[in-house]
C-alpha positions in Angstrom: -7.0 -12.3 -7.5 -5.7 -9.2 -5.1 -3.1 -9.1 -2.9 -2.9 -6.4 0.5 0.6 -5.0 -0.3 1.0 -2.0 2.9 -2.0 -0.7 5.3 -1.0 2.0 6.9 -2.2 4.1 9.5 -3.5 6.8 6.2 -3.2 4.6 3.6 -3.1 1.1 2.5 -2.1 0.1 -1.0 -3.6 -3.3 -2.8 -2.2 -4.7 -5.9 -4.4 -6.9 -8.7 -3.0 -8.7 -12.0 -3.1 -5.5 -13.9 -4.6 -2.2 -10.7 -3.6 -0.1 -7.6 -6.5 0.7 -5.5 -5.1 3.3 -3.5 -7.9 3.5 0.0 -7.0 6.8 1.9 -7.7 6.9 5.4 -8.0 9.3 8.5 -7.0 13.7 8.5 -4.9 14.1 5.7 -3.6 17.6 6.8 -0.4 19.6 7.0 0.5 18.1 10.8 0.2 15.0 9.0 2.8 15.5 5.3 6.2 14.0 6.3 4.3 10.3 6.4 1.9 11.1 3.9 4.8 12.1 2.1 7.2 9.2 2.3 4.1 7.6 2.0 3.1 8.6 -1.5 6.4 8.0 -2.7 7.1 4.4 -1.6 4.1 3.6 -4.3 4.8 0.6 -6.8 3.1 2.0 -10.1 5.4 1.3 -12.9 3.7 -1.8 -13.5 -0.1 -0.9 -12.9 -2.2 0.1 -15.6 -5.4 1.2 -13.9 -4.9 3.1 -10.2 -8.1 3.8 -8.2 -8.6 5.9 -5.3 -11.1 5.0 -2.4 -11.4 8.6 -0.2 -14.6 6.8 1.3 -12.5 6.9 5.5 -11.0 10.0 4.3 -12.1 11.9 7.5 -10.2 15.4 5.6 -7.7 16.6 3.3 -5.8 20.0 3.3 -4.1 21.4 0.3 -1.6 20.7 0.9 -1.7 17.2 1.6 -4.4 17.2 -1.9 -1.4 18.8 -3.4 1.2 15.6 -2.5 -1.3 13.5 -3.9 -2.1 14.8 -7.1 1.1 15.0 -7.8 2.5 11.6 -7.1 -1.0 10.6 -9.0 0.5 12.5 -12.5 4.0 10.6 -12.3 1.5 7.5 -12.7 -0.1 8.1 -15.5 3.3 9.4 -17.2 4.3 6.2 -16.2 1.3 4.5 -18.7 -2.0 4.0 -15.4 -5.3 4.7 -16.1 -7.3 6.8 -12.6 -10.4 6.5 -11.6 -11.8 8.2 -8.6 
């Protein structure tokens, strides 16, 4: 059974037994980089086997926000998580 971990304007996180679902919301753009970076750094991930990315509610994604997301996802992969898009 999944439990909601945290929801914000930019990112919703749902954690189940072995998976973390990240739901990207709104405009991921340079104007919001500080908030996006803060929220990405708060993601656990050292205990999850799978990370699923849901971008169905994402309005826009610019290069600066995409780079932050990619950097965080790379770190989670290094910790053993498998990524799903």
